[in-house]
Every structure is written in structure tokens, then in C-alpha cells.
KEKE-3310 file (N, C-alpha, C; in steps of 0.2 Angstrom, whole numbers, plus 5000, padded with zeros to 4 digits):
npx = (5637:5652:5660:5648:5639:5650:5651:5637:5638:5645:5638:5627:5632:5639:5625:5622:5630:5634:5635:5645:5633:5629:5638:5641:5645:5658:5657:5664:5676:5674:5670:5679:5689:5684:5682:5695:5700:5696:5697:5714:5715:5705:5718:5729:5726:5723:5737:5744:5739:5733:5724:5709:5695:5690:5676:5679:5684:5677:5665:5673:5677:5665:5661:5669:5668:5656:5652:5662:5654:5640:5642:5651:5641:5629:5635:5638:5628:5619:5604:5599:5604:5614:5607:5601:5592:5599:5613:5611:5613:5627:5626:5627:5639:5648:5647:5650:5664:5671:5671:5674:5686:5686:5683:5694:5704:5700:5701:5717:5721:5725:5722:5720:5712:5704:5689:5688:5688:5678:5669:5669:5666:5653:5646:5648:5642:5628:5626:5626:5614:5606:5607:5604:5591:5584:5584:5576:5563:5562:5560:5547:5539:5538:5532:5522:5514:5517:5514:5520:5535:5537:5526:5517:5514:5508:5508:5504:5494:5485:5485:5478:5480:5485:5471:5462:5467:5465:5449:5449:5454:5452:5455:5466:5465:5472:5479:5491:5507:5509:5519:5528:5535:5534:5532:5532:5522:5514:5508:5508:5498:5485:5485:5487:5499:5513:5528:5545:5551:5565:5581:5594:5605:5604:5603:5600:5587:5578:5577:5570:5560:5554:5550:5541:5523:5514:5511:5503:5510:5512:5514:5521:5522:5528:5540:5556:5567:5582:5593:5581:5574:5569:5553:5552:5560:5552:5542:5545:5547:5537:5520:5507:5492:5482:5477:5475:5473:5479:5483:5493:5502:5501:5491:5498:5492:5502:5507:5520:5529)
npy = (4689:4694:4705:4709:4715:4725:4734:4738:4744:4753:4761:4766:4777:4786:4790:4797:4807:4823:4826:4811:4805:4799:4791:4777:4766:4766:4763:4752:4757:4771:4766:4759:4769:4779:4771:4766:4779:4784:4776:4777:4789:4788:4782:4790:4801:4795:4792:4802:4813:4806:4805:4799:4803:4812:4822:4819:4806:4796:4799:4793:4780:4773:4773:4766:4756:4749:4748:4736:4729:4727:4723:4713:4704:4702:4698:4683:4678:4681:4690:4702:4712:4725:4741:4755:4757:4749:4755:4771:4772:4777:4789:4801:4800:4800:4814:4823:4816:4818:4834:4839:4845:4858:4874:4872:4873:4885:4893:4892:4899:4914:4930:4938:4928:4922:4927:4922:4910:4905:4911:4903:4889:4891:4891:4878:4873:4876:4871:4856:4857:4861:4849:4840:4845:4840:4825:4823:4829:4821:4807:4811:4814:4799:4794:4798:4795:4779:4777:4774:4768:4751:4737:4744:4750:4755:4745:4733:4737:4736:4724:4708:4696:4699:4704:4692:4684:4693:4691:4677:4670:4658:4647:4639:4632:4622:4610:4609:4616:4634:4641:4654:4667:4677:4679:4689:4700:4693:4689:4703:4708:4701:4696:4682:4667:4662:4654:4656:4652:4639:4644:4643:4639:4634:4616:4608:4614:4611:4601:4597:4603:4598:4585:4584:4582:4587:4605:4621:4635:4653:4662:4675:4685:4698:4697:4694:4684:4680:4670:4663:4648:4641:4643:4635:4624:4621:4613:4605:4594:4592:4587:4594:4599:4607:4623:4642:4655:4673:4690:4696:4684:4667:4654:4639:4620:4606:4590:4576:4569)
npz = (6152:6158:6152:6144:6154:6156:6146:6145:6156:6153:6145:6152:6159:6151:6144:6156:6154:6148:6129:6128:6127:6116:6108:6112:6106:6110:6124:6135:6134:6139:6152:6157:6157:6165:6179:6182:6181:6193:6203:6205:6206:6222:6228:6226:6231:6246:6247:6248:6257:6267:6272:6274:6277:6270:6261:6246:6246:6252:6245:6233:6236:6237:6226:6218:6225:6225:6212:6208:6214:6211:6198:6196:6203:6196:6186:6191:6197:6187:6189:6185:6173:6167:6173:6171:6184:6192:6193:6197:6209:6206:6202:6210:6217:6207:6201:6211:6213:6203:6203:6212:6217:6209:6217:6225:6213:6207:6217:6218:6207:6198:6201:6192:6180:6186:6187:6175:6173:6182:6176:6164:6171:6175:6166:6159:6170:6166:6155:6158:6166:6157:6149:6157:6158:6146:6146:6157:6152:6139:6147:6153:6141:6135:6147:6148:6135:6133:6146:6163:6165:6166:6176:6177:6164:6152:6141:6150:6156:6149:6143:6137:6142:6155:6159:6158:6169:6178:6181:6179:6190:6199:6188:6188:6200:6213:6212:6203:6199:6194:6181:6176:6161:6166:6181:6191:6186:6183:6197:6200:6192:6195:6205:6207:6212:6205:6199:6194:6178:6174:6172:6162:6166:6178:6181:6191:6193:6180:6179:6190:6185:6174:6178:6184:6186:6175:6173:6172:6161:6160:6148:6141:6128:6126:6134:6133:6140:6139:6148:6153:6151:6136:6126:6116:6119:6130:6126:6115:6124:6133:6134:6125:6131:6134:6128:6130:6120:6118:6111:6114:6124:6131:6137:6144:6145:6151:6151:6157:6143)
capx = (5646:5657:5663:5644:5640:5652:5648:5630:5640:5648:5633:5623:5638:5638:5619:5623:5635:5633:5644:5644:5624:5627:5645:5636:5649:5667:5657:5667:5682:5674:5669:5685:5693:5681:5683:5699:5701:5693:5702:5718:5714:5706:5722:5733:5723:5727:5742:5748:5736:5733:5716:5703:5689:5685:5670:5680:5687:5671:5661:5677:5677:5659:5659:5672:5666:5649:5655:5663:5650:5635:5644:5651:5636:5625:5639:5640:5623:5611:5600:5597:5610:5616:5604:5599:5590:5604:5616:5608:5617:5634:5626:5627:5647:5652:5648:5653:5670:5673:5670:5676:5694:5685:5683:5700:5708:5699:5704:5722:5721:5730:5714:5716:5710:5700:5682:5685:5688:5674:5662:5666:5661:5645:5644:5648:5635:5620:5625:5622:5609:5599:5607:5597:5583:5583:5584:5571:5558:5562:5555:5541:5534:5539:5529:5514:5513:5517:5514:5524:5541:5538:5521:5510:5514:5499:5506:5504:5488:5479:5486:5473:5480:5484:5465:5460:5469:5461:5443:5446:5458:5452:5457:5470:5465:5480:5482:5497:5510:5510:5525:5526:5544:5534:5529:5531:5518:5507:5506:5506:5490:5482:5485:5488:5505:5517:5533:5548:5556:5571:5585:5598:5612:5601:5599:5593:5580:5576:5575:5565:5552:5552:5551:5533:5519:5509:5509:5502:5514:5508:5519:5521:5525:5534:5544:5563:5573:5589:5593:5576:5572:5564:5547:5553:5561:5545:5535:5548:5549:5532:5515:5502:5483:5477:5478:5469:5478:5476:5485:5502:5504:5497:5491:5497:5494:5509:5510:5523:5526)
capy = (4690:4701:4710:4711:4721:4733:4736:4740:4749:4761:4766:4768:4782:4788:4791:4800:4812:4825:4823:4804:4799:4796:4787:4769:4762:4769:4764:4747:4762:4775:4764:4756:4774:4785:4768:4766:4787:4786:4772:4780:4795:4789:4778:4794:4806:4793:4791:4806:4816:4802:4808:4797:4805:4817:4819:4818:4799:4793:4795:4788:4772:4772:4773:4761:4746:4750:4747:4731:4723:4725:4720:4706:4701:4703:4692:4679:4677:4682:4691:4707:4716:4732:4745:4763:4758:4748:4760:4774:4774:4781:4796:4808:4800:4802:4821:4825:4815:4823:4840:4841:4850:4864:4875:4874:4874:4890:4898:4892:4904:4919:4933:4938:4925:4917:4926:4918:4904:4906:4910:4895:4883:4891:4889:4871:4870:4878:4864:4851:4858:4859:4842:4836:4845:4838:4819:4825:4831:4815:4804:4812:4811:4793:4792:4802:4791:4773:4774:4775:4760:4744:4733:4750:4753:4754:4739:4728:4736:4733:4716:4705:4691:4700:4707:4687:4681:4696:4688:4671:4668:4650:4644:4635:4626:4618:4601:4611:4619:4637:4645:4662:4671:4684:4679:4695:4702:4687:4691:4711:4711:4698:4692:4674:4666:4659:4650:4658:4646:4637:4647:4639:4637:4628:4611:4604:4616:4610:4591:4597:4606:4592:4578:4586:4575:4592:4611:4627:4641:4658:4664:4685:4688:4704:4697:4691:4685:4673:4669:4658:4642:4642:4642:4628:4617:4615:4608:4600:4590:4590:4585:4599:4597:4611:4631:4647:4660:4679:4693:4695:4677:4663:4650:4630:4615:4603:4584:4574:4564)
capz = (6152:6163:6147:6141:6160:6154:6140:6149:6165:6152:6143:6157:6161:6143:6143:6159:6153:6139:6125:6127:6127:6108:6108:6113:6103:6116:6133:6136:6134:6143:6159:6164:6157:6174:6183:6184:6184:6200:6206:6204:6210:6226:6229:6225:6237:6249:6250:6247:6262:6272:6275:6273:6277:6266:6257:6241:6246:6254:6236:6227:6240:6236:6218:6215:6228:6224:6203:6207:6219:6206:6190:6199:6209:6189:6181:6196:6199:6180:6190:6180:6169:6171:6167:6174:6188:6197:6193:6199:6217:6206:6200:6214:6219:6201:6198:6214:6213:6195:6202:6220:6216:6204:6221:6227:6208:6207:6223:6217:6201:6197:6200:6186:6177:6190:6186:6169:6173:6186:6168:6160:6175:6178:6158:6157:6174:6162:6148:6161:6167:6149:6146:6160:6157:6139:6148:6160:6145:6135:6151:6154:6136:6135:6152:6146:6127:6136:6152:6169:6165:6173:6174:6178:6159:6149:6137:6155:6160:6144:6142:6136:6144:6162:6159:6157:6174:6183:6179:6180:6195:6199:6182:6189:6202:6217:6209:6199:6196:6189:6180:6171:6160:6171:6186:6193:6181:6187:6203:6201:6188:6198:6212:6209:6213:6200:6200:6190:6177:6175:6172:6159:6170:6182:6177:6191:6196:6176:6180:6192:6181:6168:6180:6187:6181:6174:6175:6169:6160:6158:6143:6138:6121:6126:6136:6132:6141:6134:6152:6156:6147:6129:6125:6112:6124:6137:6121:6114:6131:6138:6130:6126:6135:6131:6129:6131:6117:6119:6108:6119:6125:6131:6144:6143:6151:6150:6156:6154:6139)
cpx = (5647:5657:5655:5642:5643:5652:5642:5634:5641:5643:5626:5627:5638:5632:5620:5627:5635:5640:5645:5640:5624:5631:5643:5643:5656:5664:5661:5675:5681:5672:5674:5689:5691:5684:5690:5704:5702:5696:5707:5717:5713:5713:5730:5731:5724:5730:5747:5745:5735:5725:5710:5695:5685:5680:5673:5681:5680:5665:5668:5675:5673:5657:5662:5670:5657:5649:5656:5660:5644:5635:5646:5647:5632:5631:5638:5633:5616:5608:5598:5605:5610:5611:5602:5598:5594:5610:5616:5611:5623:5633:5629:5637:5650:5654:5651:5662:5674:5675:5672:5683:5692:5684:5690:5706:5706:5703:5713:5726:5724:5721:5712:5713:5704:5692:5682:5684:5682:5667:5661:5665:5655:5642:5643:5643:5628:5621:5624:5617:5603:5601:5603:5591:5578:5580:5578:5564:5557:5556:5550:5535:5534:5532:5521:5510:5512:5515:5518:5527:5537:5529:5515:5509:5510:5499:5505:5498:5484:5480:5480:5474:5481:5476:5460:5461:5466:5454:5444:5452:5458:5452:5460:5471:5473:5480:5488:5501:5508:5517:5524:5534:5541:5530:5526:5526:5513:5502:5504:5499:5484:5480:5487:5498:5509:5523:5539:5550:5562:5576:5590:5602:5610:5600:5596:5587:5578:5573:5570:5558:5548:5552:5542:5530:5512:5509:5508:5508:5509:5514:5517:5525:5530:5538:5551:5566:5577:5589:5588:5576:5568:5559:5546:5554:5557:5543:5537:5549:5540:5525:5510:5496:5480:5480:5475:5475:5475:5482:5492:5504:5499:5496:5491:5496:5495:5508:5516:5522:5529)
cpy = (4695:4706:4710:4718:4723:4736:4740:4746:4757:4762:4768:4775:4785:4791:4797:4808:4814:4826:4816:4803:4795:4792:4781:4766:4761:4766:4759:4753:4766:4773:4761:4763:4779:4777:4767:4773:4788:4783:4774:4785:4794:4787:4785:4799:4801:4791:4797:4811:4812:4804:4804:4796:4808:4815:4815:4808:4795:4790:4793:4780:4768:4769:4765:4754:4745:4746:4740:4726:4724:4723:4717:4703:4699:4696:4684:4676:4679:4686:4695:4710:4722:4736:4752:4762:4753:4751:4767:4779:4778:4785:4801:4807:4801:4810:4822:4822:4818:4828:4843:4847:4856:4870:4877:4875:4883:4895:4900:4897:4913:4924:4938:4936:4920:4920:4924:4914:4901:4906:4904:4891:4885:4890:4881:4870:4870:4873:4860:4850:4856:4851:4837:4840:4840:4832:4819:4823:4824:4810:4805:4811:4806:4791:4794:4799:4783:4773:4776:4766:4757:4741:4739:4753:4750:4747:4731:4728:4734:4728:4712:4698:4693:4700:4697:4683:4687:4694:4685:4668:4663:4646:4639:4629:4626:4612:4603:4614:4625:4642:4651:4663:4677:4686:4684:4698:4699:4690:4699:4713:4706:4694:4685:4675:4660:4659:4652:4650:4644:4641:4641:4636:4633:4622:4608:4605:4613:4603:4593:4598:4600:4587:4579:4583:4581:4599:4614:4631:4645:4662:4670:4686:4691:4702:4691:4690:4679:4669:4661:4651:4644:4640:4634:4623:4612:4611:4604:4595:4588:4589:4590:4598:4600:4619:4638:4653:4666:4684:4693:4692:4673:4656:4642:4627:4609:4598:4581:4570:4557)
cpz = (6155:6158:6144:6148:6158:6151:6142:6152:6159:6149:6145:6157:6156:6144:6150:6158:6147:6133:6124:6127:6120:6105:6111:6113:6108:6122:6134:6138:6142:6151:6161:6162:6165:6178:6186:6185:6192:6206:6208:6207:6218:6231:6230:6233:6244:6255:6250:6253:6270:6277:6271:6274:6276:6261:6250:6240:6247:6246:6233:6230:6237:6230:6217:6220:6224:6214:6203:6210:6214:6199:6194:6202:6201:6186:6183:6194:6191:6184:6187:6177:6169:6166:6173:6181:6194:6197:6196:6207:6215:6205:6202:6213:6215:6201:6204:6216:6208:6197:6208:6220:6211:6212:6223:6221:6206:6212:6221:6210:6203:6196:6194:6179:6181:6188:6179:6169:6177:6180:6165:6163:6176:6168:6156:6163:6171:6159:6153:6163:6161:6147:6150:6161:6152:6144:6151:6156:6142:6143:6150:6149:6136:6140:6150:6141:6131:6143:6157:6168:6170:6172:6176:6171:6155:6144:6142:6155:6157:6141:6142:6141:6153:6162:6161:6166:6178:6182:6179:6184:6196:6192:6186:6193:6210:6216:6204:6200:6193:6188:6176:6170:6163:6177:6192:6189:6184:6191:6203:6197:6190:6202:6211:6209:6205:6201:6193:6187:6178:6174:6167:6162:6176:6183:6183:6192:6186:6175:6183:6190:6175:6171:6184:6180:6178:6177:6173:6168:6157:6155:6140:6133:6120:6129:6135:6135:6142:6141:6156:6150:6142:6129:6123:6115:6128:6132:6120:6121:6136:6132:6134:6128:6131:6134:6127:6126:6117:6113:6111:6124:6126:6135:6142:6146:6148:6154:6153:6147:6139)
residu = (PRO:LEU:MET:THR:ASN:ILE:GLU:HIS:TYR:GLY:GLN:GLU:LEU:CYS:ASN:TRP:LEU:PRO:GLY:LEU:SER:ASN:HIS:THR:ALA:LEU:SER:THR:CYS:VAL:ALA:LEU:LEU:ILE:PHE:LEU:GLY:LEU:THR:GLY:LEU:PHE:PHE:ILE:ARG:SER:TRP:ARG:ASN:ARG:ASN:TYR:HIS:THR:THR:GLU:ASN:ILE:MET:SER:ALA:PHE:PHE:ILE:VAL:TYR:SER:VAL:PHE:ILE:VAL:GLY:MET:SER:THR:ILE:SER:HIS:PHE:GLU:GLY:MET:ASN:ASN:ARG:LEU:LEU:SER:PRO:LEU:TYR:ILE:PRO:LEU:LEU:LEU:THR:CYS:SER:PHE:TRP:VAL:PRO:LYS:TRP:LEU:THR:ALA:LEU:ASN:PRO:ALA:PHE:ARG:ASN:TYR:ALA:ALA:ALA:GLY:MET:VAL:LEU:LEU:GLY:LEU:ALA:PHE:GLY:VAL:PHE:GLU:PHE:GLN:GLN:ILE:ARG:ALA:LEU:PHE:HIS:ASP:ALA:ASN:ILE:TYR:GLY:ILE:PRO:GLY:TYR:THR:GLU:ASP:GLY:TRP:ARG:ASN:SER:GLU:LEU:SER:GLY:PHE:LEU:ARG:LYS:HIS:PRO:ALA:ILE:PHE:GLY:SER:ASP:TYR:THR:VAL:TYR:SER:ASN:ALA:HIS:GLU:ALA:VAL:TYR:PHE:HIS:SER:GLY:LEU:LYS:ALA:ASP:ASP:LEU:PRO:HIS:ASN:VAL:ASP:VAL:GLN:TYR:MET:LYS:ASP:PHE:PHE:SER:GLU:ASP:GLY:GLN:TYR:LEU:ILE:TRP:PHE:ASN:THR:VAL:GLN:ASP:GLU:GLU:LEU:ILE:SER:LEU:ASP:LYS:ILE:LEU:LYS:ASN:ARG:LYS:LEU:VAL:LYS:ARG:TYR:ASP:PHE:LYS:ASP:GLY:THR:ILE:TYR:PHE:LEU:LEU:LYS:LYS)
# end
């Protein structure tokens, strides 16, 4: 939903900024304030100066357009919720848009206060650098313990189900379609092609799925995607013929009832 995506959008912005990373309860307000604030600054600078080609205006325009695009596309298509990977292109434009005024402001200050203001800005920059260093250190610490995030993570590499798929790639044959709630993981770890399960909003695909006279289903217990049709609904509408059980998932062979 739109408000959920806006909330997650705000949470990522909060995680990027020192002092806000632990206040995710205010994430929606933070997201709206930052977005509306930068939008307002963009139009004010454009109307007053009539100079659309400055670096700050280009960065502001990119921030506004990409924010609307990525939140809107995620809401309409349900392809993926807001996360750090999707929003990472906004990081540098956000920093530049929020800090471009500093040199002009320092130059305009009275010389008696300019050195103090510059020292204060240097201290703020150092504090921000320390915050970034702590985040990067935590990232590498997690990667050292759990592996690189994604399908190369240790949980996937050591998966009993993935290991079975690698050792028995011919188990499915070619007579029936193979489905999975993590079809990318199936291909990544075994080279086998599996189709994605129907999404709850895709009624026609769901009808086609249940009309098939048999299919294999590779189900990973660690994947929790509420957008996809649930395992309970699949088993209620299909006849279970065979299953292979593993610690982290199950392979089913299903027929029409």
C-alpha cells in the first residue's frame, strides 16, 4: 500500500541520517518533510533565479522525480517494497541538495564569525563521518558472520533444499511445470528454471495455475512473501501426491483435485 511504502521510504531516509536512525516511528513524517521541503526549495530556486541548470537544481529534480517514480511503481505494480537497495540512488542527491548552501552561507558571514561557523561545520562533517563509519563497520560485521546478503548468504549456501536441487537436477523431468516461492534462488543455486507463484492480485494467473493438471512446487520456509499465494491455499486446492521434506523447505508434487 502507498502509506506502507511511504513509511518504509522514510525509514530508509532516517537510517541514512545521524540522529534519526533510531526514530523510525516518525519515519512517515520525516519522509514527507524531507520530500516536501526539497520540492519547495527546488521551485523557489527555479522561480527566483530562473536558472534551471545549477547542480543543486539538477540534484533536487532527480530526488523528486525518482522518489515519486520508485514509490509509485512499487505501489502500483507490487514488484518490491521500499528498501535500501531501491532508494540508494537518492543518497548523494539528498546530501548535496541539503548542503549546497554551506559555502555561500559561510562566505556571506561576518569575518569575525566565519571561522567559528566553519569550525562548527567541520565538526558536523566529522560527526557524520563517524556515523557512516559505524554503519559500514556494522555491515561488514554482519557479512562476516552471516555471509554477504542475498542468495550468496550462508543461510542459502548451506541450505539443505538448495543442496538437494544441486545434486538432483533431473528430478523434475519435463512433463510438469516447476513453481517456487523463490524462483530466483532455485536458478541461482541449481541452474534449474522455476516459475514464480501467482500473486494474490493476479486473478487470471491464479486461475491458470489451478487449471494445470499437475505441477511441482519448491517451497522455501525462510521466504515470507505475503504478495504471493499462500501455501495453505495451494494445498487446499490441489491433491498432494509426493513430497520431499528438508529442514528449510519442501518439494511437493501436486495434481488437480
